[in-house]
BAMAR-472212 format. One line per 2 residues: their letters; for each residue x, y, z of C-alpha. Coordinates in steps of 0.05 Angstrom, whole numbers, plus 5000, padded with zeros to 4 digits. Each point is the difference from the previous one (the first is absolute). Example, Ala and Ser with C-alpha at 12.3 -4.5 7.8 and 13.67 -1.06 7.14 Angstrom:
BAMAR-472212
AS) 5246 4910 5156; 5027 5069 4987
end
This chain:
BAMAR-472212
MA) 1517 2245 5668; 5072 4986 5016
VV) 5056 4983 4953; 5037 4937 5016
GV) 5072 5007 4974; 5011 4935 4964
TI) 5040 4994 4936; 4999 4935 4963
LM) 5048 4981 4944; 4983 4936 4964
TL) 5037 4969 4943; 4956 4976 4944
AG) 5004 4927 4984; 4955 4959 4955
CS) 4954 5056 4978; 4939 4989 4957
AS) 4987 5050 4944; 4956 5042 5046
GP) 5050 4999 5058; 4972 5006 5070
TG) 4946 5051 4984; 4929 4984 5021
NW) 4959 4979 5060; 5028 4948 5047
VL) 4973 4965 5062; 5049 4974 5052
TS) 4996 4924 5007; 5061 4986 5043
MQ) 5047 5036 5048; 5061 4957 5013
GA) 4958 4939 4985; 4942 5019 5046
TP) 4931 5019 4976; 4982 5072 5019
QN) 4944 5008 5052; 4969 5058 4962
SV) 4996 5020 4926; 5062 5038 4978
TL) 5003 5031 4931; 5052 5035 4956
EL) 4985 5038 4936; 5060 5020 4958
GP) 4976 5051 4949; 5031 5012 4932
DG) 5003 5074 5020; 5054 4986 5052
KF) 4953 5003 5060; 4980 4944 5047
TG) 4944 4991 5049; 4976 4944 5044
QA) 4963 4976 5061; 5044 4971 5056
SV) 4969 4961 5057; 4969 5063 5030
NR) 5024 5062 4962; 5001 5024 4928
YF) 5068 5017 4972; 5027 5035 4938
GA) 5062 5028 4967; 5041 5002 4936
WQ) 5040 4947 4964; 5042 4995 4937
GS) 5036 4946 4962; 5061 5009 4956
EG) 5056 4956 4974; 4983 4940 5043
TL) 4985 5035 5065; 4936 5022 5034
AI) 5000 5057 5050; 4942 5012 5048
GD) 5005 5066 5036; 4974 5021 5067
IG) 4935 4967 5020; 4944 5044 5027
ST) 4944 4968 5039; 4939 5015 5041
RM) 5012 4990 5075; 4939 4963 5025
AG) 5007 4953 5058; 4976 4929 4998
PP) 5003 4935 5039; 5071 4985 5023
EL) 5006 4938 4956; 4982 5040 4937
MN) 5046 5057 5019; 5056 4949 5009
EE) 4984 4970 4932; 5001 5069 4968
ST) 5066 5017 5033; 5029 4934 4974
YF) 4974 5014 4930; 5033 5068 4997
RL) 5065 4971 5029; 5001 4946 4947
LG) 4987 5050 4944; 5063 5036 5025
EA) 5041 4935 4998; 4980 4982 4929
DR) 5056 5008 4949; 4970 4968 4938
YR) 4938 4968 4972; 4974 4947 4953
VD) 4935 5009 4962; 4956 4964 4951
DH) 4929 5013 4977; 4969 4977 5066
QL) 5053 5003 5054; 5049 5050 5029
EL) 5054 4978 5048; 5043 5049 5039
LA) 5067 4972 5022; 5056 5017 5048
GD) 5060 4967 4970; 4977 4931 4977
RV) 4944 4996 5052; 4928 5015 4981
IL) 4972 5045 5054; 4934 5025 4970
QF) 4955 4967 4948; 4942 5034 4964
AR) 4947 4975 4951; 4958 5038 4950
end
């Protein structure tokens, strides 16, 4: 396993009572439907895990006073078809660009500025 050094700071906006915790499935990356299933689980214990297009990933996160910080992302390093590796690379890049989110009971949106870059559903 290798650690991918990505730090994400997201400002909380429009939180539900449970915040972003829970299991999420990616439905859109910059308006496009992902080719493969991509998941994100934000645990109440401050840990996250997920399945990207090819590899599993994991790390720690915390929320406080309107911000969410996701630390370094560790991932397995399996190879896959070029199109899925490109999708995975784009997903991690977009996670790094996110600076806030909106959430309700069934949808999580990660934004860069005012632009929605990743959408997830429960």
